[in-house]
N, C-alpha and C positions, 0 to 999 in steps of 0.2 A: 890472247887467244880468243878467236871469235866463236860465236855460238852458231850451231847449225840451225837453219830455218827451214821448216817443212812448209812447202806451199800447199795451200788448200783451195778448194773451190766449193761453191754452193750449188747443190742440185736438189731435186725433189724426188723422194723415193716413196712410192705408194701414198702420195698426197702429203707427205711430211717433209718440210725443209730439212736438209742435212748438210753438214760441212764434212767433206771427205778429202783425202789426200789427192792432189793433182796427179795426173798421169796414169790413172787406173783405166783398165778396159773392163768390160762386163765380167769376165772371168775373175779378175782380181778384185773387183768390187764385191762380188758375192762372197769371196773369201774374207775380205775385210769386214763385211757385215755378218760373218759367221753363219751364212746361209748354205745349207746342203744343196749344191748345184745339181745333184742327180734328180731332184724332185720339184724343179721349178721351170717355168717358162718366163721369158723376159721380153718386155716391150721397152724400146728406147725411142723417145720422142714420137710416140704414136705408131711405131712400126715394130712388128715382131722380129726379134733377132734369133736366128737359128743357133742352136748350141755350138755347132762347128764354127760359127762366125764370132762367137764371144771374144776370142783372143784379139781379133782385129777391130772390134767395136769399141772405140775410145769413148770414154765418158768425159764430156766437156762441161764447162761452167754453164749453168742454167738448164742442163739436161733434165728431162722428166722420165723417170724410170718406174715401171710397174713390174713387180715381181709377183707371180701367181704360183701358189703351191698346188701340186697334185695331191688329191686326197683319195684314198681308197675306201671302199665300203660297198654296201649293197642293200 
């Protein structure tokens, strides 16, 4: 009986190298990172990705992702 192998890729998230499962898009990456997607903006390889585009924005090996949290206050 063989073992299941999960493929991983290396990316940079907010300046830190991370190993993540291969095949994620921005939407699924945020879930995997346990980030509340309702309060963030995301940049992928230097370009802002609109929330409606997250499901189609595939995260590839070597990607540079910046996640910025919205903070309320006054």
